[in-house]
ZAMARGU-4260 file (C-alpha; in steps of 0.2 Angstrom, whole numbers, plus 5000, padded with zeros to 4 digits):
<rodrens>
0) 4998/4999/5000 | 5012/5012/5006 | 5023/5009/4988 | 5006/5012/4978 | 5008/5030/4986
5) 5023/5035/4984 | 5022/5030/4966 | 5005/5041/4963 | 5015/5053/4974 | 5031/5054/4962
10) 5016/5053/4946 | 5007/5068/4952 | 5025/5078/4954 | 5031/5077/4940 | 5015/5079/4929
15) 5014/5095/4939 | 5029/5099/4935 | 5029/5096/4916 | 5013/5107/4916 | 5015/5123/4906
20) 5006/5137/4905 | 4999/5143/4891 | 5003/5161/4886 | 4995/5173/4891 | 4986/5184/4876
25) 4992/5197/4867 | 4985/5216/4873 | 4989/5235/4869 | 4994/5245/4884 | 4978/5255/4882
30) 4968/5237/4883 | 4977/5236/4901 | 4975/5254/4905 | 4953/5255/4903 | 4955/5239/4911
35) 4960/5249/4926 | 4950/5261/4924 | 4934/5252/4924 | 4939/5244/4939 | 4939/5260/4949
40) 4920/5264/4958 | 4914/5280/4960 | 4904/5282/4977 | 4899/5291/4990 | 4900/5281/5007
45) 4905/5266/5011 | 4905/5254/5025 | 4913/5238/5027 | 4920/5223/5044 | 4936/5218/5041
50) 4945/5203/5050 | 4962/5211/5052 | 4980/5205/5055 | 4994/5218/5059 | 5013/5212/5061
55) 5028/5228/5065 | 5044/5225/5073 | 5036/5232/5087 | 5017/5222/5091 | 5009/5209/5083
60) 4989/5209/5085 | 4975/5205/5076 | 4955/5209/5079 | 4941/5217/5068 | 4938/5233/5061
65) 4921/5242/5057 | 4927/5258/5045 | 4914/5271/5037 | 4919/5283/5024 | 4910/5298/5017
70) 4923/5302/5001 | 4933/5315/5004 | 4925/5320/5020 | 4927/5309/5036 | 4936/5291/5039
75) 4929/5280/5055 | 4934/5265/5061 | 4931/5256/5078 | 4946/5243/5082 | 4940/5229/5091
80) 4946/5211/5100 | 4938/5201/5108 | 4919/5210/5103 | 4926/5224/5113 | 4933/5241/5106
85) 4948/5243/5110 | 4951/5262/5101 | 4941/5271/5089 | 4952/5282/5075 | 4944/5296/5067
90) 4953/5304/5050 | 4944/5320/5044 | 4956/5329/5027 | 4968/5339/5041 | 4969/5329/5055
95) 4967/5312/5064 | 4962/5309/5081 | 4963/5291/5091 | 4953/5284/5106 | 4962/5272/5118
100) 4947/5267/5124 | 4956/5254/5139 | 4966/5268/5143 | 4953/5282/5142 | 4968/5291/5131
105) 4966/5299/5113 | 4983/5307/5104 | 4978/5318/5090 | 4987/5329/5074 | 4990/5335/5056
110) 4985/5320/5041 | 5002/5322/5037 | 5010/5314/5054 | 5003/5299/5043 | 5015/5300/5030
115) 5028/5300/5044 | 5021/5283/5052 | 5017/5273/5035 | 5035/5281/5029 | 5026/5283/5011
120) 5017/5297/5004 | 5000/5297/5007 | 4985/5312/5008 | 4967/5311/5014 | 4962/5307/4997
125) 4973/5292/4994 | 4967/5283/5012 | 4950/5283/5006 | 4954/5275/4991 | 4965/5262/4995
130) 4954/5260/5011 | 4939/5258/4996 | 4951/5245/4984 | 4954/5261/4971 | 4969/5265/4962
135) 4977/5279/4957 | 4974/5280/4936 | 4990/5285/4929 | 4992/5296/4911 | 4993/5286/4897
140) 5008/5296/4889 | 5018/5294/4903 | 5016/5274/4906 | 5025/5260/4899 | 5020/5243/4900
145) 5031/5226/4901 | 5023/5207/4899 | 5031/5191/4908 | 5022/5176/4910 | 5009/5180/4921
150) 5007/5198/4922 | 5005/5215/4912 | 5013/5226/4924 | 5010/5244/4920 | 5023/5260/4927
155) 5020/5277/4926 | 5021/5290/4939 | 5010/5301/4949 | 5021/5318/4955 | 5035/5311/4963
160) 5028/5293/4966 | 5030/5279/4956 | 5018/5267/4952 | 5018/5249/4946 | 5002/5241/4943
165) 5002/5220/4940 | 4987/5213/4929 | 4985/5197/4930 | 4985/5190/4911 | 4972/5176/4911
170) 4958/5183/4922 | 4964/5199/4922 | 4962/5206/4938 | 4973/5216/4948 | 4985/5207/4959
175) 4998/5218/4967 | 5004/5237/4967 | 5019/5244/4970 | 5024/5263/4977 | 5040/5270/4978
180) 5044/5286/4982 | 5057/5300/4980 | 5067/5293/4993 | 5067/5276/4987 | 5054/5270/5001
185) 5041/5257/4996 | 5022/5251/4999 | 5016/5232/4990 | 4998/5233/4990 | 4990/5213/4985
190) 4974/5209/4982 | 4964/5194/4977 | 4946/5185/4985 | 4939/5194/4972 | 4920/5194/4972
195) 4908/5201/4960 | 4894/5213/4969 | 4879/5219/4956 | 4879/5235/4949 | 4900/5238/4957
200) 4908/5224/4947 | 4921/5214/4954 | 4927/5221/4973 | 4943/5213/4983 | 4937/5205/4997
205) 4955/5203/5002 | 4970/5216/5005 | 4987/5214/5009 | 4997/5229/5013 | 5017/5231/5016
210) 5025/5248/5020 | 5040/5255/5028 | 5038/5253/5047 | 5057/5261/5052 | 5075/5265/5039
215) 5076/5243/5038 | 5062/5237/5045 | 5044/5233/5038 | 5026/5233/5044 | 5011/5224/5036
220) 4991/5224/5038 | 4983/5209/5029 | 4962/5214/5030 | 4949/5200/5024 | 4931/5207/5020
225) 4919/5201/5027 | 4905/5212/5025 | 4904/5228/5011 | 4890/5242/5008 | 4893/5257/4995
230) 4883/5271/4993 | 4872/5268/5008 | 4870/5284/5017 | 4883/5284/5037 | 4879/5294/5051
235) 4897/5297/5054 | 4898/5303/5075 | 4914/5305/5082 | 4916/5312/5099 | 4930/5314/5112
240) 4925/5310/5129 | 4928/5323/5142 | 4937/5311/5154 | 4948/5305/5144 | 4966/5312/5144
245) 4978/5318/5129 | 4995/5310/5127 | 5003/5317/5112
</rodrens>
């Protein structure tokens, strides 16, 4: 019996090793840019429930985020661990505030401090688009495209940021985005588990973000969405309890 299992195993490995993927179809740069453009969704409201794992040199934590957004206005994130709200984050165009529920404390500051924390350039609009799952669109006249065995890779610059989009040549889904700033710091976003949402097309329910944490260390946020609502108006409320102590 063990000999039969061994023979089947070796045969299976041999078949897998010799099987080759078909070449990806030939598509123009304009075709791929149009696919990227049609992937973006115009939204006014967004809410989602997200299982999250954060890994950084300082800590590894997991929990659930409830995200609510009003486009060009506000982002509200409730972070829960073991069903208890541990923190609440409120971001506006010019500022952010974090409530630490267990410590009865809070911190706040200008939106520019988020850039320093993540060590990558990102304004309020960029944060909203990334959290929603949209991407920054490139000027077709300032892009180039290369093709490897699996991906169409579109490259281009927005201001001083180099963007690279990896589009799967077989299913035409965006699987990875690479961002390099003018200090050569790199952030990578990965997308998967695309699901069709009526009226909006395919949306990635899985996202993974890797970004600089210090000069030579990285942090990773892994996100699995379990619920999404688009363009359903929300009542986004935020206030700082009087008894909370400011810690920054």
